[in-house]
C-alpha positions as CSV (number, residue, x, y, z in Angstrom):
1,M,-0.1,-0.2,0.1
2,K,2.8,2.5,0.8
3,K,4.7,1.8,-2.3
4,N,1.3,2.3,-4.4
5,I,0.8,5.9,-2.5
6,F,4.3,7.1,-3.2
7,L,3.9,5.9,-6.9
8,A,0.5,7.6,-7.3
9,L,2.2,10.9,-5.7
10,L,5.1,10.6,-7.9
11,T,3.1,10.5,-10.8
12,I,1.1,13.3,-9.8
13,G,3.9,15.2,-9.0
14,F,5.8,14.5,-12.3
15,S,2.5,15.4,-14.1
16,S,2.8,18.9,-12.8
17,F,6.3,19.0,-13.5
18,I,6.4,18.2,-17.3
19,F,3.7,20.6,-17.8
20,A,5.5,23.6,-16.8
21,Q,5.6,26.3,-19.5
22,S,9.5,27.0,-19.5
23,V,10.4,23.3,-20.6
24,E,10.3,20.9,-23.5
25,K,8.1,18.0,-22.8
26,G,6.3,15.0,-24.5
27,I,5.4,11.2,-24.5
28,K,7.7,8.5,-25.8
29,G,7.7,4.8,-26.3
30,G,9.1,1.7,-28.1
31,V,10.6,-1.6,-27.8
32,N,12.6,-3.2,-25.2
33,L,15.2,-5.7,-26.0
34,A,15.5,-7.2,-22.2
35,S,17.6,-10.0,-20.8
36,L,19.3,-11.0,-17.1
37,S,23.1,-11.2,-16.7
38,V,23.0,-15.1,-15.9
39,D,25.3,-17.8,-17.0
40,N,25.1,-18.9,-21.0
41,N,23.0,-15.6,-21.7
42,N,23.3,-15.0,-25.3
43,D,21.2,-13.3,-28.1
44,K,18.6,-16.0,-28.2
45,N,17.4,-15.0,-24.6
46,L,16.6,-11.4,-25.3
47,K,12.7,-10.8,-24.6
48,V,10.7,-8.4,-26.7
49,G,8.8,-6.0,-24.5
50,L,7.5,-2.5,-24.7
51,H,8.1,0.9,-22.6
52,A,6.2,4.2,-22.5
53,G,5.7,7.3,-20.7
54,F,6.3,11.0,-20.4
55,F,9.4,13.0,-20.5
56,A,10.6,16.8,-19.7
57,K,13.8,18.4,-21.0
58,F,15.1,21.7,-19.0
59,P,17.7,23.2,-20.8
60,I,20.8,24.6,-18.7
61,T,22.6,26.0,-21.3
62,S,22.5,25.7,-25.2
63,A,24.8,22.5,-25.2
64,L,23.3,20.9,-22.0
65,A,20.3,19.9,-20.5
66,I,18.4,17.6,-17.7
67,Q,15.8,15.1,-18.7
68,P,13.7,13.0,-16.2
69,E,11.4,10.6,-17.4
70,L,8.5,8.4,-15.9
71,L,8.2,5.1,-17.9
72,Y,6.4,1.8,-17.8
73,S,8.7,-0.7,-18.8
74,A,8.8,-4.6,-19.1
75,K,12.0,-6.5,-18.6
76,G,13.2,-9.8,-18.2
77,I,14.3,-12.7,-20.1
78,K,13.0,-15.5,-22.6
79,L,14.2,-19.0,-21.8
80,N,14.7,-21.2,-25.1
81,Y,14.0,-25.0,-25.0
82,D,14.9,-25.8,-28.5
83,E,18.2,-27.7,-27.5
84,S,16.6,-29.4,-24.8
85,N,16.0,-33.2,-25.7
86,F,12.9,-33.0,-23.6
87,A,11.0,-29.9,-24.8
88,D,10.8,-27.2,-27.5
89,G,9.3,-23.8,-27.1
90,S,10.1,-21.0,-24.8
91,S,9.2,-19.4,-21.3
92,K,9.3,-15.7,-21.0
93,F,10.0,-14.4,-17.5
94,N,8.5,-11.0,-17.3
95,L,9.4,-7.9,-14.8
96,N,7.3,-4.9,-15.4
97,Y,8.7,-1.7,-13.6
98,I,7.9,2.0,-13.4
99,D,11.3,3.6,-14.3
100,I,12.5,7.1,-13.2
101,P,15.5,7.8,-15.5
102,V,17.3,11.3,-14.8
103,K,19.3,12.0,-17.7
104,L,21.9,14.6,-18.6
105,V,21.6,15.4,-22.2
106,F,24.5,16.7,-24.1
107,N,23.3,18.2,-27.2
108,L,26.0,17.6,-29.8
109,S,23.9,19.8,-32.5
110,D,20.6,21.2,-33.2
111,D,19.3,17.5,-33.9
112,F,21.8,15.1,-32.3
113,S,22.2,14.7,-28.7
114,F,23.7,12.1,-26.2
115,H,22.3,11.1,-22.8
116,L,23.8,9.4,-19.9
117,G,22.5,9.5,-16.2
118,P,20.8,7.3,-13.3
119,Y,17.5,5.6,-13.4
120,F,15.7,4.2,-10.3
121,S,12.5,1.4,-10.7
122,F,9.8,0.0,-8.8
123,L,8.8,-3.2,-9.8
124,L,5.0,-3.8,-10.4
125,N,4.5,-7.4,-10.9
126,A,6.1,-10.6,-12.2
127,N,5.0,-13.3,-14.2
128,V,5.9,-16.3,-16.6
129,V,4.4,-17.2,-19.5
130,T,5.3,-20.7,-21.2
131,D,4.5,-21.7,-24.5
132,A,6.3,-25.3,-25.2
133,E,5.9,-29.1,-25.9
134,V,7.3,-31.5,-23.8
135,L,8.3,-35.1,-25.2
136,D,6.5,-34.0,-28.4
137,F,2.9,-34.8,-26.5
138,W,2.0,-32.4,-23.8
139,D,1.5,-29.0,-24.8
140,I,2.2,-26.4,-21.9
141,D,0.4,-22.8,-22.6
142,S,0.3,-20.9,-19.4
143,V,0.8,-17.8,-17.8
144,D,1.6,-17.9,-13.8
145,D,2.1,-15.1,-11.5
146,L,5.0,-14.7,-9.2
147,D,4.9,-13.3,-6.1
148,T,6.9,-10.1,-6.1
149,D,8.4,-10.6,-2.2
150,R,10.7,-13.1,-3.9
151,F,12.4,-10.0,-5.7
152,N,14.1,-6.7,-4.9
153,T,11.0,-4.1,-5.7
154,F,13.7,-1.6,-5.9
155,D,16.1,-1.4,-8.6
156,Y,18.8,1.2,-10.1
157,G,21.6,1.5,-12.8
158,F,22.8,3.6,-15.3
159,V,21.2,4.8,-18.7
160,G,23.0,5.9,-21.8
161,G,22.2,6.7,-25.4
162,L,21.8,8.7,-28.5
163,E,18.5,10.8,-29.6
164,F,17.8,12.3,-33.0
165,N,15.5,15.5,-33.0
166,L,13.5,15.7,-36.2
167,K,11.1,18.5,-34.4
168,P,8.6,17.3,-33.1
169,V,9.3,13.6,-33.4
170,V,12.5,12.2,-31.7
171,L,14.1,8.9,-32.6
172,G,16.8,7.0,-30.7
173,F,17.8,4.1,-28.7
174,S,19.5,3.6,-25.5
175,Y,21.0,0.9,-23.1
176,N,20.1,0.3,-19.1
177,L,22.3,-1.4,-17.0
178,G,21.2,-2.7,-13.5
179,L,23.5,-2.4,-10.8
180,N,21.3,-4.2,-8.2
181,Q,20.3,-8.1,-8.5
182,V,16.7,-8.8,-9.3
183,A,16.3,-11.7,-6.7
184,K,16.3,-11.7,-2.7
185,D,19.2,-13.5,-1.3
186,K,18.3,-16.9,0.0
187,D,15.1,-16.9,-1.9
188,L,14.0,-19.7,-4.4
189,A,14.2,-17.0,-7.1
190,Y,18.0,-16.3,-6.2
191,D,18.6,-20.4,-6.5
192,I,17.0,-20.0,-10.1
193,I,18.8,-16.6,-11.4
194,G,21.2,-15.9,-8.9
195,D,22.7,-12.1,-8.7
196,A,21.4,-11.7,-12.2
197,K,20.8,-7.9,-12.8
198,N,18.8,-5.9,-15.6
199,S,19.9,-5.5,-18.8
200,V,18.0,-3.6,-21.6
201,I,18.2,-2.1,-25.2
202,Q,15.4,0.1,-25.9
203,V,14.6,1.9,-29.3
204,F,12.0,4.5,-29.0
205,V,10.0,7.1,-30.7
206,G,8.5,10.3,-29.1
207,I,6.6,13.4,-29.6
208,K,7.2,16.8,-28.4
209,F,4.5,19.3,-27.3
C-alpha cells in the first residue's frame, strides 16, 4: 500500500512537473530488448517488451540539459528449450517496472544529442508465460503470476544513449545497465537466477508538445 501511494504521488508530481511552460515535454514509447545477466546468456535470451511514458527536458545551457522521465518498462528474460531433448518452446520471465531515468543531455548539434545518467525503478508485478511442448505430446500454454516478495522491488542503474530530434518527433536508442540484483538473497528466485541484474536495450520514438 505504501508503495502504491508513493507511486501515485510521484506520478501526480511528475505530471505537474512536465506541464510547466518553460520546459520541453512530450511522450515516448518503443521496444525493449531485455535480458538478465545470467550464465550462458546470448542473443536468443532477449525478451521483446514495451516501454512508454512521459519526459521533460530542462535546458541549462544551449549545449546541456537535464531530462527526467517516467516510464512503464517491461523487462525480464526469454528462456528457450530448443536445444533440450525433452522440450521445445520457450518461457518468458516478465518483470514489469516503473522506471525513473534522470538523464544529463549533451546537445552535440541542433538535431543530435547524447544522454547519460542514473535510473531508479520500482517493480510492479512479475509472471512467467510458457509456450512449450514436452516430449512431443504435452503442450504447455500458461501464465503464472510470481510473488513480488521474492524479488527486490527497487532497482537502480545507469542509462546512456543517442537521440535524433526531427522536431517535433524524436527517435533514439539507449542501454539500461542494472546494478542491483533482481532476486532476493536466500530465496527460491535466487537459486534460479542467482545475482542476475537487469539489462535492457531500448529503441524509442517520441513526440514533443
